[in-house]
A tleap script that builds the chain and sets N, CA, C and O, in Angstrom:
source leaprc.protein.ff14SB
mol = sequence {
  NMET PRO THR LYS ARG SER LEU ILE ALA ALA
  ALA LEU LEU SER LEU PRO SER VAL ALA LEU
  ALA HIE GLY PRO SER ARG GLY PRO ASN GLY
  GLY GLN MET GLN ASP ILE GLY GLY TYR HIE
  GLY GLU LEU LEU ALA GLN ASP GLY ARG LEU
  THR PHE PHE LEU TYR ASP ALA ASN ASP ARG
  PRO LEU ALA ALA ASN GLY ALA ALA ALA THR
  ALA ILE VAL LEU ALA GLY GLY ARG GLN GLN
  THR LEU THR PHE ALA PRO ARG PRO ASP GLY
  ALA ALA LEU VAL ALA SER GLY ASP PHE ARG
  ALA ASP PRO SER LEU ARG VAL VAL VAL GLN
  LEU VAL PRO ALA ALA GLY GLN PRO ARG ILE
  GLN ALA ARG TYR ALA PRO ILE ASP ALA PRO
  CARG
}
set mol.1.N position { -30.164 83.366 -15.456 }
set mol.1.CA position { -29.863 83.156 -14.056 }
set mol.1.C position { -31.097 82.577 -13.369 }
set mol.1.O position { -32.199 83.099 -13.537 }
set mol.2.N position { -30.924 81.498 -12.591 }
set mol.2.CA position { -32.071 80.881 -11.931 }
set mol.2.C position { -32.679 81.829 -10.871 }
set mol.2.O position { -31.971 82.555 -10.174 }
set mol.3.N position { -33.968 81.789 -10.788 }
set mol.3.CA position { -34.643 82.593 -9.763 }
set mol.3.C position { -34.631 81.864 -8.440 }
set mol.3.O position { -34.329 80.672 -8.369 }
set mol.4.N position { -34.959 82.589 -7.405 }
set mol.4.CA position { -35.012 81.981 -6.065 }
set mol.4.C position { -36.050 80.871 -6.021 }
set mol.4.O position { -35.837 79.846 -5.372 }
set mol.5.N position { -37.177 81.066 -6.709 }
set mol.5.CA position { -38.239 80.057 -6.732 }
set mol.5.C position { -37.769 78.786 -7.436 }
set mol.5.O position { -38.044 77.681 -6.969 }
set mol.6.N position { -37.061 78.936 -8.556 }
set mol.6.CA position { -36.620 77.746 -9.269 }
set mol.6.C position { -35.570 76.986 -8.465 }
set mol.6.O position { -35.511 75.759 -8.538 }
set mol.7.N position { -34.746 77.688 -7.704 }
set mol.7.CA position { -33.773 77.025 -6.830 }
set mol.7.C position { -34.481 76.259 -5.715 }
set mol.7.O position { -34.091 75.135 -5.397 }
set mol.8.N position { -35.504 76.846 -5.125 }
set mol.8.CA position { -36.253 76.181 -4.070 }
set mol.8.C position { -36.970 74.952 -4.644 }
set mol.8.O position { -36.978 73.893 -4.016 }
set mol.9.N position { -37.565 75.087 -5.822 }
set mol.9.CA position { -38.257 73.958 -6.455 }
set mol.9.C position { -37.277 72.836 -6.755 }
set mol.9.O position { -37.600 71.666 -6.550 }
set mol.10.N position { -36.097 73.168 -7.233 }
set mol.10.CA position { -35.094 72.158 -7.517 }
set mol.10.C position { -34.659 71.430 -6.236 }
set mol.10.O position { -34.446 70.218 -6.223 }
set mol.11.N position { -34.538 72.218 -5.168 }
set mol.11.CA position { -34.149 71.617 -3.883 }
set mol.11.C position { -35.237 70.658 -3.384 }
set mol.11.O position { -34.938 69.564 -2.907 }
set mol.12.N position { -36.491 71.078 -3.501 }
set mol.12.CA position { -37.590 70.227 -3.049 }
set mol.12.C position { -37.697 68.948 -3.897 }
set mol.12.O position { -37.991 67.874 -3.372 }
set mol.13.N position { -37.460 69.071 -5.188 }
set mol.13.CA position { -37.506 67.895 -6.051 }
set mol.13.C position { -36.392 66.888 -5.756 }
set mol.13.O position { -36.534 65.697 -6.033 }
set mol.14.N position { -35.291 67.371 -5.197 }
set mol.14.CA position { -34.181 66.479 -4.887 }
set mol.14.C position { -34.392 65.723 -3.573 }
set mol.14.O position { -33.689 64.747 -3.313 }
set mol.15.N position { -35.343 66.152 -2.744 }
set mol.15.CA position { -35.578 65.513 -1.463 }
set mol.15.C position { -35.942 64.039 -1.544 }
set mol.15.O position { -35.439 63.274 -0.722 }
set mol.16.N position { -36.774 63.582 -2.467 }
set mol.16.CA position { -37.094 62.146 -2.494 }
set mol.16.C position { -35.866 61.264 -2.661 }
set mol.16.O position { -35.839 60.155 -2.127 }
set mol.17.N position { -34.860 61.716 -3.377 }
set mol.17.CA position { -33.677 60.869 -3.530 }
set mol.17.C position { -32.941 60.728 -2.200 }
set mol.17.O position { -32.326 59.695 -1.936 }
set mol.18.N position { -33.003 61.763 -1.363 }
set mol.18.CA position { -32.395 61.672 -0.040 }
set mol.18.C position { -33.150 60.646 0.802 }
set mol.18.O position { -32.537 59.917 1.582 }
set mol.19.N position { -34.452 60.582 0.657 }
set mol.19.CA position { -35.259 59.646 1.432 }
set mol.19.C position { -34.942 58.206 1.094 }
set mol.19.O position { -35.209 57.312 1.896 }
set mol.20.N position { -34.372 57.961 -0.088 }
set mol.20.CA position { -34.034 56.595 -0.472 }
set mol.20.C position { -32.741 56.125 0.150 }
set mol.20.O position { -32.410 54.944 0.041 }
set mol.21.N position { -32.004 56.991 0.789 }
set mol.21.CA position { -30.744 56.603 1.411 }
set mol.21.C position { -31.043 55.565 2.491 }
set mol.21.O position { -32.123 55.525 3.080 }
set mol.22.N position { -30.020 54.720 2.722 }
set mol.22.CA position { -30.130 53.646 3.700 }
set mol.22.C position { -29.885 54.226 5.071 }
set mol.22.O position { -28.744 54.280 5.529 }
set mol.23.N position { -30.957 54.667 5.744 }
set mol.23.CA position { -30.824 55.242 7.069 }
set mol.23.C position { -30.575 54.126 8.096 }
set mol.23.O position { -30.523 52.949 7.740 }
set mol.24.N position { -30.425 54.499 9.343 }
set mol.24.CA position { -30.161 53.486 10.355 }
set mol.24.C position { -31.296 52.450 10.375 }
set mol.24.O position { -32.477 52.791 10.446 }
set mol.25.N position { -30.908 51.221 10.312 }
set mol.25.CA position { -31.857 50.103 10.410 }
set mol.25.C position { -31.102 48.903 10.967 }
set mol.25.O position { -29.892 48.990 11.176 }
set mol.26.N position { -31.758 47.825 11.204 }
set mol.26.CA position { -31.110 46.606 11.693 }
set mol.26.C position { -30.688 45.757 10.506 }
set mol.26.O position { -31.454 45.568 9.561 }
set mol.27.N position { -29.477 45.252 10.561 }
set mol.27.CA position { -28.954 44.383 9.533 }
set mol.27.C position { -29.235 42.927 9.808 }
set mol.27.O position { -29.817 42.605 10.844 }
set mol.28.N position { -28.848 42.043 8.927 }
set mol.28.CA position { -29.120 40.613 9.110 }
set mol.28.C position { -28.444 39.969 10.307 }
set mol.28.O position { -28.855 38.894 10.742 }
set mol.29.N position { -27.401 40.617 10.852 }
set mol.29.CA position { -26.716 40.080 12.014 }
set mol.29.C position { -27.139 40.751 13.312 }
set mol.29.O position { -26.597 40.463 14.379 }
set mol.30.N position { -28.128 41.661 13.205 }
set mol.30.CA position { -28.647 42.339 14.404 }
set mol.30.C position { -27.964 43.646 14.717 }
set mol.30.O position { -28.317 44.292 15.703 }
set mol.31.N position { -26.990 44.067 13.910 }
set mol.31.CA position { -26.295 45.319 14.126 }
set mol.31.C position { -26.974 46.475 13.409 }
set mol.31.O position { -27.928 46.271 12.658 }
set mol.32.N position { -26.487 47.681 13.639 }
set mol.32.CA position { -27.043 48.851 12.970 }
set mol.32.C position { -26.467 48.943 11.576 }
set mol.32.O position { -25.255 48.842 11.390 }
set mol.33.N position { -27.346 49.137 10.581 }
set mol.33.CA position { -26.961 49.228 9.154 }
set mol.33.C position { -27.009 50.689 8.730 }
set mol.33.O position { -27.981 51.390 9.014 }
set mol.34.N position { -25.953 51.152 8.045 }
set mol.34.CA position { -25.849 52.539 7.563 }
set mol.34.C position { -25.245 52.528 6.174 }
set mol.34.O position { -24.584 51.569 5.776 }
set mol.35.N position { -25.485 53.627 5.425 }
set mol.35.CA position { -24.743 53.882 4.205 }
set mol.35.C position { -23.310 54.227 4.594 }
set mol.35.O position { -23.077 54.944 5.567 }
set mol.36.N position { -22.374 53.723 3.842 }
set mol.36.CA position { -20.964 54.114 4.000 }
set mol.36.C position { -20.397 54.188 2.579 }
set mol.36.O position { -20.047 53.172 1.978 }
set mol.37.N position { -20.319 55.400 2.069 }
set mol.37.CA position { -19.946 55.594 0.680 }
set mol.37.C position { -20.993 54.932 -0.213 }
set mol.37.O position { -22.189 55.111 0.014 }
set mol.38.N position { -20.573 54.177 -1.216 }
set mol.38.CA position { -21.485 53.458 -2.094 }
set mol.38.C position { -21.846 52.082 -1.578 }
set mol.38.O position { -22.416 51.272 -2.309 }
set mol.39.N position { -21.523 51.812 -0.337 }
set mol.39.CA position { -21.750 50.510 0.287 }
set mol.39.C position { -22.756 50.653 1.425 }
set mol.39.O position { -23.229 51.748 1.731 }
set mol.40.N position { -23.061 49.539 2.029 }
set mol.40.CA position { -23.808 49.509 3.300 }
set mol.40.C position { -22.908 48.804 4.317 }
set mol.40.O position { -22.254 47.810 4.001 }
set mol.41.N position { -22.888 49.324 5.516 }
set mol.41.CA position { -22.093 48.700 6.578 }
set mol.41.C position { -22.940 48.421 7.785 }
set mol.41.O position { -23.752 49.250 8.196 }
set mol.42.N position { -22.749 47.243 8.360 }
set mol.42.CA position { -23.482 46.852 9.576 }
set mol.42.C position { -22.498 46.744 10.719 }
set mol.42.O position { -21.516 46.007 10.631 }
set mol.43.N position { -22.753 47.476 11.797 }
set mol.43.CA position { -21.890 47.444 12.972 }
set mol.43.C position { -22.626 46.757 14.116 }
set mol.43.O position { -23.718 47.155 14.519 }
set mol.44.N position { -21.991 45.725 14.611 }
set mol.44.CA position { -22.507 44.988 15.750 }
set mol.44.C position { -21.576 45.262 16.929 }
set mol.44.O position { -20.372 45.028 16.827 }
set mol.45.N position { -22.112 45.752 18.042 }
set mol.45.CA position { -21.294 46.098 19.217 }
set mol.45.C position { -21.667 45.215 20.392 }
set mol.45.O position { -22.839 45.032 20.720 }
set mol.46.N position { -20.631 44.674 21.015 }
set mol.46.CA position { -20.740 43.928 22.259 }
set mol.46.C position { -19.700 44.522 23.190 }
set mol.46.O position { -18.787 45.199 22.716 }
set mol.47.N position { -19.796 44.297 24.494 }
set mol.47.CA position { -18.800 44.836 25.417 }
set mol.47.C position { -17.381 44.493 24.918 }
set mol.47.O position { -17.017 43.323 24.804 }
set mol.48.N position { -16.594 45.542 24.624 }
set mol.48.CA position { -15.195 45.347 24.249 }
set mol.48.C position { -14.962 44.825 22.859 }
set mol.48.O position { -13.817 44.535 22.513 }
set mol.49.N position { -15.997 44.685 22.031 }
set mol.49.CA position { -15.810 44.091 20.692 }
set mol.49.C position { -16.761 44.726 19.685 }
set mol.49.O position { -17.951 44.897 19.952 }
set mol.50.N position { -16.209 45.073 18.516 }
set mol.50.CA position { -16.994 45.555 17.391 }
set mol.50.C position { -16.817 44.601 16.231 }
set mol.50.O position { -15.707 44.137 15.970 }
set mol.51.N position { -17.908 44.302 15.528 }
set mol.51.CA position { -17.869 43.484 14.315 }
set mol.51.C position { -18.520 44.308 13.223 }
set mol.51.O position { -19.622 44.827 13.396 }
set mol.52.N position { -17.823 44.426 12.083 }
set mol.52.CA position { -18.306 45.246 10.973 }
set mol.52.C position { -18.456 44.391 9.738 }
set mol.52.O position { -17.497 43.776 9.270 }
set mol.53.N position { -19.697 44.355 9.200 }
set mol.53.CA position { -20.005 43.618 7.990 }
set mol.53.C position { -20.186 44.601 6.844 }
set mol.53.O position { -20.800 45.652 7.029 }
set mol.54.N position { -19.670 44.287 5.680 }
set mol.54.CA position { -19.771 45.166 4.532 }
set mol.54.C position { -20.642 44.532 3.453 }
set mol.54.O position { -20.526 43.343 3.157 }
set mol.55.N position { -21.526 45.363 2.866 }
set mol.55.CA position { -22.449 44.893 1.813 }
set mol.55.C position { -22.372 45.826 0.621 }
set mol.55.O position { -22.000 46.992 0.759 }
set mol.56.N position { -22.721 45.317 -0.544 }
set mol.56.CA position { -22.796 46.178 -1.713 }
set mol.56.C position { -24.099 46.996 -1.645 }
set mol.56.O position { -24.857 46.888 -0.681 }
set mol.57.N position { -24.342 47.798 -2.662 }
set mol.57.CA position { -25.514 48.685 -2.664 }
set mol.57.C position { -26.833 47.905 -2.673 }
set mol.57.O position { -27.879 48.454 -2.328 }
set mol.58.N position { -26.785 46.628 -3.066 }
set mol.58.CA position { -27.987 45.755 -3.079 }
set mol.58.C position { -28.048 44.837 -1.853 }
set mol.58.O position { -28.791 43.856 -1.846 }
set mol.59.N position { -27.263 45.161 -0.816 }
set mol.59.CA position { -27.215 44.417 0.451 }
set mol.59.C position { -26.728 42.986 0.279 }
set mol.59.O position { -27.126 42.110 1.047 }
set mol.60.N position { -25.882 42.727 -0.701 }
set mol.60.CA position { -25.216 41.444 -0.809 }
set mol.60.C position { -23.906 41.517 -0.050 }
set mol.60.O position { -23.156 42.478 -0.218 }
set mol.61.N position { -23.603 40.508 0.798 }
set mol.61.CA position { -22.380 40.532 1.594 }
set mol.61.C position { -21.125 40.594 0.731 }
set mol.61.O position { -21.051 39.978 -0.331 }
set mol.62.N position { -20.137 41.354 1.213 }
set mol.62.CA position { -18.845 41.439 0.552 }
set mol.62.C position { -17.773 40.896 1.480 }
set mol.62.O position { -17.880 41.036 2.698 }
set mol.63.N position { -16.745 40.280 0.922 }
set mol.63.CA position { -15.640 39.784 1.727 }
set mol.63.C position { -14.887 40.958 2.350 }
set mol.63.O position { -14.739 42.010 1.730 }
set mol.64.N position { -14.422 40.770 3.561 }
set mol.64.CA position { -13.703 41.828 4.285 }
set mol.64.C position { -12.198 41.786 3.960 }
set mol.64.O position { -11.477 42.734 4.268 }
set mol.65.N position { -11.735 40.722 3.355 }
set mol.65.CA position { -10.323 40.630 3.022 }
set mol.65.C position { -9.958 41.763 2.071 }
set mol.65.O position { -10.665 41.990 1.089 }
set mol.66.N position { -8.887 42.466 2.337 }
set mol.66.CA position { -8.472 43.569 1.489 }
set mol.66.C position { -8.981 44.916 1.948 }
set mol.66.O position { -8.489 45.949 1.494 }
set mol.67.N position { -9.961 44.928 2.843 }
set mol.67.CA position { -10.466 46.184 3.408 }
set mol.67.C position { -9.634 46.578 4.615 }
set mol.67.O position { -9.104 45.718 5.319 }
set mol.68.N position { -9.521 47.862 4.850 }
set mol.68.CA position { -8.859 48.365 6.052 }
set mol.68.C position { -9.810 49.341 6.728 }
set mol.68.O position { -10.441 50.167 6.068 }
set mol.69.N position { -9.908 49.240 8.047 }
set mol.69.CA position { -10.852 50.108 8.748 }
set mol.69.C position { -10.376 50.405 10.153 }
set mol.69.O position { -9.658 49.617 10.768 }
set mol.70.N position { -10.795 51.564 10.650 }
set mol.70.CA position { -10.601 51.929 12.030 }
set mol.70.C position { -11.937 52.385 12.610 }
set mol.70.O position { -12.849 52.754 11.871 }
set mol.71.N position { -12.043 52.359 13.909 }
set mol.71.CA position { -13.235 52.838 14.593 }
set mol.71.C position { -12.814 53.855 15.635 }
set mol.71.O position { -11.910 53.602 16.431 }
set mol.72.N position { -13.463 54.990 15.630 }
set mol.72.CA position { -13.286 55.980 16.687 }
set mol.72.C position { -14.471 55.778 17.615 }
set mol.72.O position { -15.617 56.042 17.253 }
set mol.73.N position { -14.174 55.307 18.817 }
set mol.73.CA position { -15.202 54.887 19.774 }
set mol.73.C position { -15.300 55.947 20.885 }
set mol.73.O position { -14.299 56.315 21.499 }
set mol.74.N position { -16.527 56.427 21.126 }
set mol.74.CA position { -16.778 57.312 22.244 }
set mol.74.C position { -17.681 56.565 23.200 }
set mol.74.O position { -18.845 56.299 22.904 }
set mol.75.N position { -17.120 56.229 24.362 }
set mol.75.CA position { -17.872 55.454 25.348 }
set mol.75.C position { -17.370 55.817 26.751 }
set mol.75.O position { -16.172 55.998 26.971 }
set mol.76.N position { -18.288 55.915 27.666 }
set mol.76.CA position { -17.906 56.210 29.049 }
set mol.76.C position { -17.139 57.499 29.205 }
set mol.76.O position { -16.304 57.611 30.103 }
set mol.77.N position { -17.397 58.473 28.358 }
set mol.77.CA position { -16.746 59.770 28.468 }
set mol.77.C position { -15.330 59.813 27.925 }
set mol.77.O position { -14.637 60.818 28.084 }
set mol.78.N position { -14.889 58.734 27.286 }
set mol.78.CA position { -13.543 58.769 26.684 }
set mol.78.C position { -13.574 58.260 25.254 }
set mol.78.O position { -14.474 57.527 24.844 }
set mol.79.N position { -12.569 58.671 24.520 }
set mol.79.CA position { -12.452 58.319 23.108 }
set mol.79.C position { -11.271 57.411 22.901 }
set mol.79.O position { -10.213 57.618 23.495 }
set mol.80.N position { -11.437 56.399 22.061 }
set mol.80.CA position { -10.328 55.518 21.676 }
set mol.80.C position { -10.445 55.154 20.228 }
set mol.80.O position { -11.544 55.086 19.677 }
set mol.81.N position { -9.309 54.920 19.608 }
set mol.81.CA position { -9.279 54.512 18.197 }
set mol.81.C position { -8.875 53.059 18.130 }
set mol.81.O position { -7.847 52.664 18.681 }
set mol.82.N position { -9.687 52.258 17.453 }
set mol.82.CA position { -9.451 50.829 17.316 }
set mol.82.C position { -9.191 50.484 15.853 }
set mol.82.O position { -9.757 51.102 14.951 }
set mol.83.N position { -8.350 49.513 15.630 }
set mol.83.CA position { -8.069 49.050 14.261 }
set mol.83.C position { -8.770 47.727 14.040 }
set mol.83.O position { -8.640 46.807 14.847 }
set mol.84.N position { -9.502 47.629 12.967 }
set mol.84.CA position { -10.195 46.392 12.597 }
set mol.84.C position { -9.206 45.435 11.906 }
set mol.84.O position { -8.256 45.858 11.247 }
set mol.85.N position { -9.464 44.153 12.078 }
set mol.85.CA position { -8.727 43.112 11.360 }
set mol.85.C position { -9.752 42.143 10.791 }
set mol.85.O position { -10.814 41.948 11.383 }
set mol.86.N position { -9.446 41.532 9.644 }
set mol.86.CA position { -10.407 40.548 9.079 }
set mol.86.C position { -10.626 39.352 10.006 }
set mol.86.O position { -9.674 38.836 10.591 }
set mol.87.N position { -11.841 38.927 10.136 }
set mol.87.CA position { -12.164 37.708 10.854 }
set mol.87.C position { -11.587 36.549 10.066 }
set mol.87.O position { -11.488 36.653 8.844 }
set mol.88.N position { -11.189 35.418 10.714 }
set mol.88.CA position { -10.596 34.293 9.979 }
set mol.88.C position { -11.409 33.814 8.782 }
set mol.88.O position { -10.833 33.373 7.788 }
set mol.89.N position { -12.756 33.893 8.858 }
set mol.89.CA position { -13.571 33.429 7.715 }
set mol.89.C position { -13.681 34.499 6.623 }
set mol.89.O position { -14.240 34.233 5.559 }
set mol.90.N position { -13.152 35.711 6.873 }
set mol.90.CA position { -13.164 36.779 5.872 }
set mol.90.C position { -14.518 37.445 5.688 }
set mol.90.O position { -14.670 38.298 4.814 }
set mol.91.N position { -15.500 37.073 6.492 }
set mol.91.CA position { -16.856 37.619 6.315 }
set mol.91.C position { -17.073 38.947 6.992 }
set mol.91.O position { -18.070 39.617 6.722 }
set mol.92.N position { -16.161 39.354 7.875 }
set mol.92.CA position { -16.347 40.597 8.636 }
set mol.92.C position { -14.990 41.095 9.135 }
set mol.92.O position { -13.972 40.409 9.050 }
set mol.93.N position { -15.026 42.311 9.654 }
set mol.93.CA position { -13.874 42.899 10.311 }
set mol.93.C position { -14.180 42.985 11.803 }
set mol.93.O position { -15.321 43.247 12.184 }
set mol.94.N position { -13.171 42.766 12.655 }
set mol.94.CA position { -13.378 42.811 14.088 }
set mol.94.C position { -12.336 43.707 14.745 }
set mol.94.O position { -11.204 43.818 14.275 }
set mol.95.N position { -12.746 44.352 15.857 }
set mol.95.CA position { -11.862 45.196 16.621 }
set mol.95.C position { -12.209 45.024 18.085 }
set mol.95.O position { -13.367 44.803 18.440 }
set mol.96.N position { -11.196 45.129 18.934 }
set mol.96.CA position { -11.398 45.006 20.373 }
set mol.96.C position { -10.895 46.241 21.081 }
set mol.96.O position { -9.938 46.878 20.639 }
set mol.97.N position { -11.552 46.584 22.196 }
set mol.97.CA position { -11.163 47.752 22.977 }
set mol.97.C position { -11.742 47.658 24.373 }
set mol.97.O position { -12.307 46.634 24.756 }
set mol.98.N position { -11.599 48.713 25.117 }
set mol.98.CA position { -12.073 48.791 26.487 }
set mol.98.C position { -13.299 49.725 26.527 }
set mol.98.O position { -13.164 50.932 26.726 }
set mol.99.N position { -14.480 49.148 26.335 }
set mol.99.CA position { -15.703 49.930 26.372 }
set mol.99.C position { -16.878 49.005 26.666 }
set mol.99.O position { -16.813 47.790 26.482 }
set mol.100.N position { -17.954 49.636 27.131 }
set mol.100.CA position { -19.206 48.907 27.364 }
set mol.100.C position { -20.169 49.237 26.243 }
set mol.100.O position { -20.253 50.377 25.789 }
set mol.101.N position { -20.878 48.244 25.816 }
set mol.101.CA position { -21.894 48.439 24.760 }
set mol.101.C position { -23.188 48.858 25.421 }
set mol.101.O position { -24.010 48.015 25.778 }
set mol.102.N position { -23.374 50.169 25.587 }
set mol.102.CA position { -24.610 50.692 26.159 }
set mol.102.C position { -25.159 51.748 25.222 }
set mol.102.O position { -24.485 52.116 24.260 }
set mol.103.N position { -26.371 52.250 25.473 }
set mol.103.CA position { -27.028 53.195 24.555 }
set mol.103.C position { -26.246 54.478 24.280 }
set mol.103.O position { -26.499 55.137 23.271 }
set mol.104.N position { -25.309 54.849 25.143 }
set mol.104.CA position { -24.534 56.078 24.900 }
set mol.104.C position { -23.355 55.840 23.953 }
set mol.104.O position { -22.689 56.802 23.570 }
set mol.105.N position { -23.081 54.622 23.571 }
set mol.105.CA position { -21.954 54.295 22.695 }
set mol.105.C position { -22.129 54.960 21.332 }
set mol.105.O position { -23.195 54.874 20.723 }
set mol.106.N position { -21.070 55.625 20.859 }
set mol.106.CA position { -21.032 56.228 19.528 }
set mol.106.C position { -19.766 55.762 18.853 }
set mol.106.O position { -18.708 55.689 19.478 }
set mol.107.N position { -19.873 55.444 17.565 }
set mol.107.CA position { -18.743 54.905 16.813 }
set mol.107.C position { -18.729 55.549 15.438 }
set mol.107.O position { -19.767 55.653 14.784 }
set mol.108.N position { -17.554 55.983 14.998 }
set mol.108.CA position { -17.332 56.439 13.616 }
set mol.108.C position { -16.434 55.391 12.987 }
set mol.108.O position { -15.315 55.175 13.450 }
set mol.109.N position { -16.913 54.737 11.932 }
set mol.109.CA position { -16.121 53.766 11.214 }
set mol.109.C position { -15.531 54.469 9.992 }
set mol.109.O position { -16.253 55.075 9.200 }
set mol.110.N position { -14.203 54.376 9.853 }
set mol.110.CA position { -13.498 54.890 8.673 }
set mol.110.C position { -12.991 53.668 7.901 }
set mol.110.O position { -12.247 52.845 8.435 }
set mol.111.N position { -13.400 53.568 6.653 }
set mol.111.CA position { -13.179 52.355 5.857 }
set mol.111.C position { -12.482 52.698 4.543 }
set mol.111.O position { -12.847 53.659 3.867 }
set mol.112.N position { -11.476 51.902 4.192 }
set mol.112.CA position { -10.889 51.891 2.848 }
set mol.112.C position { -11.270 50.502 2.300 }
set mol.112.O position { -10.646 49.505 2.664 }
set mol.113.N position { -12.289 50.434 1.425 }
set mol.113.CA position { -12.802 49.137 0.989 }
set mol.113.C position { -11.761 48.253 0.293 }
set mol.113.O position { -11.795 47.031 0.438 }
set mol.114.N position { -10.856 48.849 -0.448 }
set mol.114.CA position { -9.814 48.116 -1.148 }
set mol.114.C position { -8.644 49.047 -1.410 }
set mol.114.O position { -8.827 50.264 -1.442 }
set mol.115.N position { -7.467 48.516 -1.596 }
set mol.115.CA position { -6.286 49.331 -1.843 }
set mol.115.C position { -6.530 50.290 -3.009 }
set mol.115.O position { -7.073 49.907 -4.045 }
set mol.116.N position { -6.122 51.528 -2.816 }
set mol.116.CA position { -6.268 52.528 -3.872 }
set mol.116.C position { -7.598 53.261 -3.870 }
set mol.116.O position { -7.760 54.240 -4.598 }
set mol.117.N position { -8.545 52.811 -3.074 }
set mol.117.CA position { -9.849 53.492 -3.002 }
set mol.117.C position { -9.813 54.527 -1.897 }
set mol.117.O position { -9.051 54.388 -0.940 }
set mol.118.N position { -10.638 55.576 -2.020 }
set mol.118.CA position { -10.656 56.616 -0.988 }
set mol.118.C position { -11.286 56.121 0.313 }
set mol.118.O position { -12.078 55.179 0.332 }
set mol.119.N position { -10.907 56.784 1.381 }
set mol.119.CA position { -11.477 56.458 2.703 }
set mol.119.C position { -12.897 57.031 2.768 }
set mol.119.O position { -13.150 58.157 2.340 }
set mol.120.N position { -13.819 56.223 3.315 }
set mol.120.CA position { -15.194 56.639 3.508 }
set mol.120.C position { -15.532 56.419 4.968 }
set mol.120.O position { -14.834 55.671 5.652 }
set mol.121.N position { -16.577 57.045 5.460 }
set mol.121.CA position { -16.912 56.887 6.861 }
set mol.121.C position { -18.405 56.953 7.111 }
set mol.121.O position { -19.168 57.491 6.309 }
set mol.122.N position { -18.802 56.391 8.247 }
set mol.122.CA position { -20.194 56.442 8.692 }
set mol.122.C position { -20.223 56.532 10.209 }
set mol.122.O position { -19.325 56.036 10.890 }
set mol.123.N position { -21.254 57.164 10.726 }
set mol.123.CA position { -21.439 57.290 12.189 }
set mol.123.C position { -22.505 56.289 12.635 }
set mol.123.O position { -23.526 56.096 11.975 }
set mol.124.N position { -22.231 55.664 13.772 }
set mol.124.CA position { -23.121 54.652 14.294 }
set mol.124.C position { -23.456 54.932 15.759 }
set mol.124.O position { -22.633 55.448 16.515 }
set mol.125.N position { -24.672 54.581 16.133 }
set mol.125.CA position { -25.121 54.511 17.526 }
set mol.125.C position { -25.728 53.119 17.632 }
set mol.125.O position { -26.949 52.968 17.610 }
set mol.126.N position { -24.880 52.106 17.748 }
set mol.126.CA position { -25.301 50.727 17.516 }
set mol.126.C position { -26.179 50.070 18.590 }
set mol.126.O position { -26.715 48.986 18.359 }
set mol.127.N position { -26.333 50.692 19.738 }
set mol.127.CA position { -27.113 50.054 20.801 }
set mol.127.C position { -28.391 50.831 21.042 }
set mol.127.O position { -28.346 52.032 21.312 }
set mol.128.N position { -29.516 50.171 20.950 }
set mol.128.CA position { -30.814 50.807 21.177 }
set mol.128.C position { -31.009 51.018 22.669 }
set mol.128.O position { -30.586 50.201 23.487 }
set mol.129.N position { -31.667 52.144 23.017 }
set mol.129.CA position { -32.035 52.398 24.400 }
set mol.129.C position { -33.174 51.452 24.785 }
set mol.129.O position { -34.025 51.142 23.952 }
set mol.130.N position { -33.198 50.997 26.026 }
set mol.130.CA position { -34.289 50.129 26.437 }
set mol.130.C position { -35.627 50.873 26.353 }
set mol.130.O position { -35.703 52.078 26.591 }
set mol.131.N position { -36.669 50.125 26.011 }
set mol.131.CA position { -37.998 50.741 25.861 }
set mol.131.C position { -38.803 50.584 27.095 }
set mol.131.O position { -39.945 51.040 27.150 }
savepdb mol mol.pdb
quit
């Protein structure tokens, strides 16, 4: 049976792998980049419009055709659920709603990358507060 010390040591040794996760950063399109399942997702927010770009684990762009996604948007004290649709060029998913893109905006993206795959999700705060 493992001792308390060995469990703590195992937990501490696992921390560096957590540090390698793709935390919030800026993506190539200027949106917030996050891990979403085994992928990376970039969310770009403008007033009334969300654009979601999907990348593989090596940050290579993936086509949005075949993906299905929704966004739960919390803005201005109210919540709304938006459905993404592929952009005509297939490079991203887009959704429209009634919200302002300000620093209090919070978005949860729920994504099914392809038919038959499980739903994955990520939380975004895509607008930086002014400095």
